[in-house]
GUMAR-269991 format. One record per atom (N, C-alpha, C, O, CB): residue in one letter; x, y, z. Coordinates in pm, whole numbers, plus 50000, padded with zeros to 5 digits. Glycine has a CB too. Layout:
AXYZ;...
This chain:
M508074177881115;M507564186981012;M508254199281017;M508704203481124;M506134189581023;T508384206280899;T508824219080879;T507804226780829;T506664222380815;T509904219580798;P508234241780792;P507244249980722;P506854244580604;P505704246680564;P507684262680696;H507764236580528;H507544233980374;H507454218980358;H507094214580249;H508794239880277;I507774210080468;I507714196980450;I506774189880553;I506874192880672;I509064192080453;E505934181280514;E505144174980626;E505444161080661;E504724155080742;E503744175280596;A506414155680609;A507054143780638;A507524141880790;A507914151380858;A508184142780547;Q507464131280828;Q507744127280978;Q509194122580977;Q509624117480874;Q506694114781038;P509964123781083;P511344119381087;P511354105281065;P510594096781112;P512034122681216;G512424103880976;G512644089480931;G511864088480800;G512104078180737;G512134078181042;D510954097080746;D510164094980607;D511194094380490;D510944087980388;D509084107780575;Y512394101480511;Y513134101880398;Y514404092880416;Y514944090580524;Y513464116080365;A514784088080291;A516114078680308;A517354088380322;A517294100680323;A516364067880168;D518364081680329;D519554088480347;D520044095780219;D520754105780226;D520554079080396;T519624090180096;T519914096479976;T518534101879907;T517584094279888;T520704086279884;V518504113879878;V517384120079812;V517644126279686;V518614133879676;V516824129479894;L516874123979586;L517114128079428;L516244141279459;L515364142479545;L516414115579282;L516734151179362;L516074165279389;L515894171279248;L516684179179196;L517054175779488;P514754166579193;P514394175279047;P513864188479104;P513534190179221;P513054167278935;G513824197579006;G512814209279020;G511344206679019;G510574209979110;G513024218678913;D511024200878913;D509734198278892;D508994187478980;D509354175778991;D509664194978762;P507894193379040;P507084180879120;P506604169679044;P506494158279088;P505824185679190;L506304173778923;L505674161878825;L506784153778783;L506454142178760;L504894167378685;R507904156178767;R509214146878752;R509494138978868;R509944127578855;R510494155078726;A509254144478989;A509474138779120;A508454124779133;A508754113379170;A509124151079239;K507194130079089;K506234120979069;K506354109078968;K505894097878989;K505244128079039;W506954112778869;W507154103778745;W508704094578810;W508914082678785;W507434115678568;I509364100978871;I510614092078913;I510134082779011;I510674071779004;I511854100378975;A509194084479109;A508784076579213;A508094064779149;A508444053479185;A507924084079310;E507074066479050;E506124059179002;E506824050178895;E506374038878876;E505004067878953;T507864054578828;T508554047578724;T509764037778768;T510014026878715;T509054057978632;F510464043878874;F511674036878908;F511544030579054;F512184020279075;F512914046878898;F510814035579149;F510874031479264;F509784018779296;F508674017179245;F510724043379341;D510354011779379;D509453998679427;D508694003779554;D509304009679644;D510463983979470;H507254001279560;H506634004079671;H506814021179709;H507134025079821;H507213993879778;P506624027279630;P506704044579652;P505684047179756;P504634040879762;P506284054679504;V506004056579838;V505114062479936;V505234077979940;V506334082979963;V505404056480074;Q504214084979918;Q504244100279909;Q504454105380054;Q503604102780139;Q502824106479844;V505534112380085;V505624117680213;V505604133180228;V505754138580337;V506804112580269;N505404139780116;N505074152580117;N504294158980001;N504524155779884;N506184158680135;S503324168680037;S502484172779927;S502384188079948;S501684194479870;S501024165279925;V503044194480050;V502854207780089;V503194217179969;V504254214279915;V503694210780213;R502644225779926;R502624234479811;R502974226979687;R503704231379598;R503544245979830;N502384214979689;N502624206479559;N503964202879519;N504204198479407;N502104213179445;C504934204979615;C506314201679606;C506414187779654;C506754185179769;C507224211179684;F506074177779556;F505874162779609;F507254157179649;F508324160179596;F505194152579489;G507064148379754;G508104139279795;G507754125279808;G506624121379840;G508624143279916;Y508734117979781;Y508344101179807;Y509534094179839;Y510684097979821;Y507664092979672;T509174084379883;T510374073579948;T509904060679909;T508764056679931;T510574073580123;G510984053079840;G510444040979806;G511814030679810;G512654032379899;G509624042279654;E511964021479724;E513224010979705;E513624012479572;E512864016679484;E512893994879730;Y514884008979552;Y515344007579421;Y516343996279426;Y517333998179496;Y515934020579366;Q516233985479364;Q516963973279383;Q517233970579534;Q518413968779566;Q518263973879304;G516283970179627;G516423968979739;G516983976779841;G517123972879957;G516793961179737;E517313988779795;E517904001979878;E516964011579879;E516414015079774;E519194008879820;R516684016679989;R515734028180021;R516224039879964;R517394043279980;R515524030680167;I515324047279890;I515714060079807;I514494070079808;I513344065879794;I516104056079647;S514784082579823;S513564092879818;S513884101379711;S515004101479660;S513324101779951;V512804109779668;V512924118779585;V511964131179618;V510764129379641;V512764112779462;Q512504142579618;Q511884154479659;Q511934165679546;Q512994168179489;Q512554159079786;A510744172579516;A510974183779422;A511354195679507;A510974197879622;A509684187079330;G512244203679426;G512804217879495;G512144228979443;G512244239379509;G514354221079472;G511434229179332;G511084239479268;G512154246779179;G513154240579144;G510574247279358;M511944259479143;M512824266879047;M513634277779113;M513094285979187;M511994273078935;G515074277879082;G515834285879136;G516464283779277;G515894276579359;G515194295979128;M517654290179306;M518234288179424;M517444292679570;M517574285479669;M519484294979407;P516724303179574;P515854305979685;P514984293479721;P515094287279827;P514944318179651;S514044290079610;S513174278379630;S513984265779684;S513584259879785;S512464274779494;N515004262079625;N515714250279636;N516434249979761;N516584239279820;N516594248479526;S516964262079812;S517694263079930;S516794260180061;S517304256880168;S518324277079933;I515504261680044;I514584259680151;I514544242780159;I514704236880266;I513054267480117;Y514344237580059;Y514134222580057;Y515504213580109;Y515544203680182;Y513744218479896;I516594221080040;I517974214380065;I518254215680217;I518564205680282;I519214221579974;T518164227980277;T518264231680413;T517554222480507;T518074216580601;T517774244980430;E516294222080470;E515124213080568;E515594198880560;E515584192380664;E513354213580507;L516014192880444;L516434179480421;L517614176580501;L517604166780575;L516704176980279;F518674184580492;F519904182780564;F519854187580708;F520614181480783;F520984189780494;K519224195880757;K519094201380896;K518104195280967;K518344192381084;K518844215380901;D516774192280909;D515814186180997;D515514173780976;D514864168081063;D514714191980998;Y515924166380856;Y515574150580833;Y516894145380820;Y516994134480763;Y514594146480695;N518034151380865;N519344143880831;N519684135180736;N520204124280759;N519664137780914;V519354140380604;V519694134480491;V521014135580456;V521514146780461;V518994138480398;K521744125280416;K523324124080387;K523674130780257;K524594138780237;K523824108380377;T522864126580178;T523244129080027;T521974134379946;T520884128679949;T523794114679954;I522244145779875;I521174150779781;I521884149479636;I523074152379625;I520664167279819;I521144145279529;I521604146079407;I520484151379320;I519404145779308;I522124133479365;R520844163379255;R520184169379174;R519934163879029;R520934162678958;R520694180079177;V518794160678982;V518414155878861;V517644166178787;V516414166078789;V517684143878876;G518344175178721;G517594186978656;G517754185578507;G518154175678445;G518174201478705;S517294199378450;S517664202478327;S518514213478302;S518604221678394;S516664203878263;C519234215778188;C519854226178184;C520004232578047;C519754225077952;C520934223678241;G520354244378020;G520604250477882;G522034247577833;G522924250777912;G520374266177885;G522384242577723;G523744239577684;G524464252377647;G523844260977584;G523764229777567;I525624254077678;I526544266177638;I527744261277550;I528014266477442;I527154273677774;A528344252377598;A529454246577507;A529154242577382;A528124235777377;A530034235777558;K529764244777267;K529414241177144;K529424225677125;K528644220977042;K530284247877051;H530144218177187;H530204203277187;H528954196277235;H528674184977194;H531334198877272;I528194202577320;I527264195677384;I526034198177309;I525854209177257;I527184199077524;K525014186777298;K523974184877234;K522654185477304;K522724182477423;K524144174377178;V521744187977270;V520364185577345;V520134172277367;V520164164077274;V519154190577273;G519864168877499;G519714153177541;G520904147577599;G520854136777658;G519384143777419;D522084154977583;D523264152177659;D523214153577807;D522384160977860;D524254160177614;I524084146577877;I524124147678037;I525284155178052;I526254153977977;I524224133478126;V525214164878169;V526234172178242;V526294170478381;V525394173978457;V526114185178221;A527464164678418;A527704165878559;A528564176278610;A529684177378561;A528194154778602;A528174184378704;A528884196278739;A529964193978846;A529704188278953;A527904206578785;T530964197778819;T532094197378916;T532114209279005;T532634208679116;T533414196378845;T531474221778952;T531364234879031;T530364242378957;T529944238978846;T532754243279045;A529984253179025;A529014262478951;A529344276478986;A529384279479105;A527494259678988;T529584285178897;T529564300078912;T528224304878913;T527304297078890;T530314307078804;T528024317178939;T526674323478961;T526864339878958;T527854346778983;T526024318079112;D525604343178918;D525424357978917;D524614362179039;D524264373979047;D524724362878784;S524224352279147;S523404355579252;S524084361179367;S525254357879388;S522704344879290;A523444370079448;A523844375679568;A524114365279683;A524864367679777;A522824385279606;M523454353579666;M523434345479772;M524764339579829;M524974335779944;M522604335879737;G525524339779733;G526794335079758;G527814344279833;G528884340179877;G527304331679635;K527334357979844;K528114366979896;K527714368880046;K528334376580119;K528034379179815;T526884363080079;T526314363380214;T526934354380308;T526884356580429;T524924360380211;L527584343480256;L528204333180346;L529524338380422;L529734336380542;L528574320380259;I530274344680344;I531724349380388;I531654362980339;I531684365080218;I533064340880325;P531564373080432;P531584388780405;P533044391180305;P534194387280327;P531694398680577;G532544398080204;G533644402280116;G534244392980010;G535134396179931;G534674405980198;F533604380480020;F534044370479935;F532824362579866;F531734361179922;F534954361280016;Q533144357479731;Q532074349679677;Q532474334779686;Q533434330479621;Q531754353979531;Y531794327579762;Y532274312679777;Y532214304779654;Y531294305779573;Y531444305079878;S533284296279642;S533414286679521;S533104274079544;S534064267079576;S534664286079466;P531904268079536;P531464254279569;P531954243779496;P532354247379384;P530144252979561;S532094229779524;S532544218979442;S531674208179468;S530934208279566;S533954215179464;V531724198479384;V531074185979402;V531774177279492;V532974178579514;V530884179479280;D530984167579548;D531534155679611;D532294146279513;D531654139179435;D530414148179678;Y533604146179516;Y534214137879407;Y534004122879414;Y534144116379311;Y535654140179404;D533704117179524;D533384104179535;D532164102279457;D532194094179365;D533244100079673;L531154108479481;L529774107579416;L530134109279261;L529674101779176;L528654119879476;L530964119479232;L531244121679074;L531704109879014;L531134104878917;L532294132479042;T532814104879072;T533564093279024;T532564081179008;T532624074678903;T534764089679127;R531714077979098;R530954068179090;R529944070278967;R529654061078890;R530344066379218;F529474082578956;F528464086278845;F529184083578712;F528644077278621;F527954102178853;I530324088278705;I531104088078573;I531264072578532;I531024068478418;I532634095578591;A531724064078647;A531844049978622;A530434043978537;A530514036378441;A532054042678774;V529304048578589;V528194042178513;V527694051478414;V526694047978353;V527044037678601;C528234062978387;C527474071178285;C528864077578207;C529004089778203;C526294084078364;P529634070578159;P531044077378103;P530694086377980;P531494094577937;P532234065178049;E529594084677932;E529324095577811;E528914108877861;E528774118477786;E528124090877710;A528714109377994;A528264123878043;A529594133878039;A530744130478066;A527614122878211;H529134147377998;H530064157977988;H530444163178145;H529564165978226;H529394169877891;V531754163978173;V531834167778304;V532634181078308;V533564182878229;V532454156678389;G532284190378399;G533024203978419;G532184214578471;G531084211778521;G533614209278292;G532584225778463;G531794236878549;G530614242178461;G530604243878339;G532814250278594;I529574244578557;I528354250978484;I528044265678559;I528784269278650;I526924240078496;T527104272478524;T526654282978591;T525234281978650;T524374275078595;T526754293578507;S525024288178753;S523814289278817;S523234302378834;S523564309778927;S523904283778933;N522194306178725;N521824319278727;N520594323778795;N519664315678803;N521764322878606;D520464335478845;D519134339378911;D518264344078802;D517074341478811;D519264350779024;Y518734351378691;Y517854354778578;Y517734342178484;Y518654334478455;Y518434367578498;F516364341378439;F515864330878344;F515974339378196;F516644335978099;F514134325178387;Y515134351678209;Y515174361578101;Y516234370878126;Y516014380778194;Y513894368978086;Q517324368678079;Q518614377778105;Q518424388778004;Q518174386577885;Q520144369678083;P518594402878068;P518514413277988;P519344413577881;P518914417077771;P518664423478052;N520784409477901;N521584408577788;N521754395377729;N522444386477779;N522784413577816;Q521004394577608;Q520784381777545;Q521994372577501;Q521924360577475;Q520014384377431;D523164380877496;D524394373377468;D525354371177577;D526534368777554;D525084379777366;W524824372177706;W525464368877837;W526384356777810;W527594356977832;W524354365577954;W525634344977755;W526264331977764;W527584331177667;W528314321277672;W525154320677725;R527824340977587;R529034339077502;R530344340677581;R531324333877551;R529014349277385;D530374349977685;D531544350077764;D531674337977849;D532804333277863;D531584361877847;H530714332577904;H530644320177981;H531304308477879;H532004299177920;H528974316878026;Q531014310477760;Q531344298077660;Q532924299477642;Q533614289577619;Q530464299077497;K533464312577654;K534864316377632;K535554310777757;K536754308577744;K535074332577613;Y535004308277871;Y535604304077992;Y535344288178004;Y535644282078107;Y535004312478114;G534814282577901;G534624268477917;G533624262578002;G533744250978043;G535704263677956;I532424271678036;I531404266778100;I530584259878016;I530334264377903;I530774275878164;L530004246778065;L529264238277989;L527834241177965;L527324239077856;L529364226678042;A527184245978066;A525744249378065;A525364258378169;A526154263178250;A524914237678075;V523974260778164;V523484269278276;V522244262978332;V521504255978262;V523194284178230;E522024265678459;E520744261678516;E520594270878639;E521254281278631;E520694245778555;M519884269278744;M519514278878830;M519474274078991;M518924280179083;M518174283478779;E520254260978999;E520214255579144;E521514251879194;E521794254879310;E519324243379158;T522474244679112;T523664239079163;T524554245079262;T525114238879352;T524354236679069;Y524664258579238;Y525484266779323;Y525134265379485;Y525984263279572;Y525284281679275;M523854266979503;M523224267079624;M523374252879683;M523634251079802;M521784271479608;L523174242279588;L523284227379638;L524564225079695;L524624220579809;L523064216679526;Y525644227679629;Y526934225779666;Y527264234179780;Y527964229179869;Y527794228079558;T526844246579791;T527304252579891;T526534249680024;T527134251080131;T527334265679857;L525394246180021;L524694241180157;L525224227680182;L525364224980301;L523014240280150;A525594217980090;A526424206080131;A527584208580213;A527914201480309;A526904199280017;A528234219680169;A529544220880225;A529354225180356;A530074221180448;A530434229780151;Q528154235580376;Q527794241180506;Q527474229780618;Q527844229880735;Q526534250480484;Y526744220580557;Y526064209280658;Y527114197380652;Y526944186980716;Y524374203380604;K528174199680571;K529214186980551;K528394175480523;K528374165880600;K530174183280686;R527724175880415;R527044163680350;R527454163880211;R528144172680159;R525444163780359;K526984153080150;K527474150779995;K526414155279895;K525214153779918;K527764134479962;A526874160879784;A525984164679687;A526654162479536;A527864161979516;A525564179579716;L525694161379441;L526064160279307;L524944164679226;L523784161979258;L526484146879273;S525264171679113;S524284177579038;S524494172278885;S525474174778815;S524374193479056;V523524165478851;V523594161078689;V522294165178641;V521244164178705;V523824143778655;N522474170978503;N521414176278434;N521474172478284;N522504170178219;N521394190978455;T520064172178236;T520154167378097;T519744179878011;T518784186878042;T519174154278069;V520554182277899;V520464195077832;V519014195477758;V518764186977673;V521734196777727;S518264203377784;S516974205677740;S516644215877634;S515574216277573;S516294208577844;D517834225577615;D517704233177509;D519354239977490;D520174237477578;D516394244077537;H519674246877393;H521124250877361;H520894266677311;H519934270677244;H521904239777230;F522004274477359;F522234287977332;F522484290677203;F522044301277159;F523214292877401;E523214282077117;E523734283576994;E522554284976895;E521814275276875;E524674272176963;P522354297376829;P521404300076722;P521454290076616;P522464285376565;P521634312976665;V520094287076584;V519814278176474;V518914285476364;V518124294476392;V519104265276529;S519094281076247;S518494289776126;S517274280876096;S516294286576048;S519584292075982;K517214267276120;K515974259376095;K515934248076176;K516924244776241;K515824255075958;T514884241476180;T514774228776260;T515784218276223;T515954214476107;T513394222576244;E516464213876328;E517564203476307;E517234191876350;E516384191476439;E518764206276366;P517804179776298;P517284165276351;P518074164676483;P519044171776512;P517664150976240;F517524155276558;F517874152576703;F518794141076691;F518404130476643;F516594149276801;D520114143076737;D521174130576703;D521604124976822;D522494116576817;D522514134676623;S521044128776941;S521614123177075;S520744113177121;S519524114977126;S521784133577187;D521344101677160;D520244090177196;D520364088977349;D519964078377398;D520534074377118;I520854098277428;I521104097077570;I519694101677635;I519294113277635;I522434106477619;G518954089677694;G517864089677781;G516514097577737;G515794103777814;G518364095077904;M516334096177607;M515104101677548;M514134090977573;M514414079177597;M515214105577393;I512894096577565;I511784088177547;I511364084777397;I511654092277303;I510684094377617;P510664073077385;P510464068277242;P509644078777160;P508674084077213;P509694053977241;G509984081777040;G509164091476974;G509714106576998;G509254114976921;G507674089877027;M510574110677086;M510754124977111;M511264130577002;M512134124776937;M511564128077220;E510784142976968;E511414150776881;E511794163376931;E511034169177009;E510704152076776;I512974169076892;I513624180776945;I513524190376837;I514194187776737;I515084178376989;N512824200676836;N512714210376730;N513534224376761;N513274230076867;N511164213076707;N514404229476682;N515174241776719;N515844239976859;N515834249476937;N514214254476721;K516464227476895;K517254225577001;K516654230177152;K517284235777242;K518484232676965;T515204225877152;T514384227377259;T513474215577309;T512714211277223;T513634237777228;M513424210577413;M512484201877461;M511054206477504;M510994218177541;M513074196177563;S509994199877505;S508694203377523;S508674201177691;S509514194177748;S507594193877426;P507734207177752;P507594205277911;P507294189977931;P507694185478038;P506294214977982;K506714181877852;K506334169577861;K507724161377868;K508004153977962;K505374166077745;E508504163577762;E509984159477738;E510794162377854;E511594153777893;E510624166677617;R510664174277919;R511494175578037;R511124169878163;R511904167978256;R511674188178060;E509704166978163;E509264157978278;E509554145378275;E509814140378384;E508004157878298;Q509594137778170;Q509714123478144;Q510784119078051;Q510904106878037;Q508504118678093;G511504126277991;G512594122977876;G513964120377951;G514994120277884;G512784136377760;F514014118478079;F515384117478125;F515784103478204;F516354101878312;F515604129778219;T515324094878120;T515484081378176;T516934075278209;T517234068478307;T514854072678081;K517774079578097;K519294074778116;K519794082778242;K520234076178336;K520344078277974;M519774094978249;M520264103078381;M519744096178500;M520524091978586;M519744118778388;I518364094578512;I517964087278638;I518344073378668;I518614068878779;I516644087178645;E518344067678566;E518904051878573;E520374052078631;E520674044178721;E518954044178411;S521344061678577;S522574062378598;S522624068178749;S523484062978821;S523254070478487;V522054075478791;V521994081578921;V521624071279033;V522134071579145;V520974092878918;L520664061878990;L520204052879094;L521154042179113;L520974035279214;L518884047279065;K522244039079029;K523084029679011;K524284034579106;K524994025379147;K523384027578858;I524584045279142;I525824049079198;I525584047479364;I526504049979442;I526244064879147;
């Protein structure tokens, strides 16, 4: 046990999926796992272990943002000896060619967080994906966009046009966790991959636009003004989850 996880040693599989939303963790376990068993409920950050096609697999919610996720990532790597963590999250689209519902696999993540500056004094650490995991993911999900993203501390940025500079530098999307996932994987010499479904987009729209992406959506899903509802973010990422489970 740890301060934040009540699971016993051996309760987690070698590979753990890491959504932010506890209800998405529950949905993943109940929808995709055979024989799921709940192994954590502390602070309602649910964790489950089960099987997928005969292989043992776990899912653990990490909450929102790098401080929260760093707690669960650290404890999974350090205390439960987890070998691989794969983030299955949501993100906001920045690149113009990306649509709501598309999947983004992150090669690296920039950040506005001070957390990166605490690792190597005087330097901002630049983390990267495990390329074996990335290659295997691309093989099963070739339609995914692959490239750099940004992990931000601010959700409500004071400068509402901040994303335009990121767009100029080829950043695909924004979320709040990948930078720390890749950094901690490097620290503990483990494997990590971050894949995210685009749940909204920063490009302004003047009216409701039809949703024309068919990647991983639930039947009847409607996307208005390039934004998914909370329920759609919770249960609308089928393609992403199925692809991750196949690697």
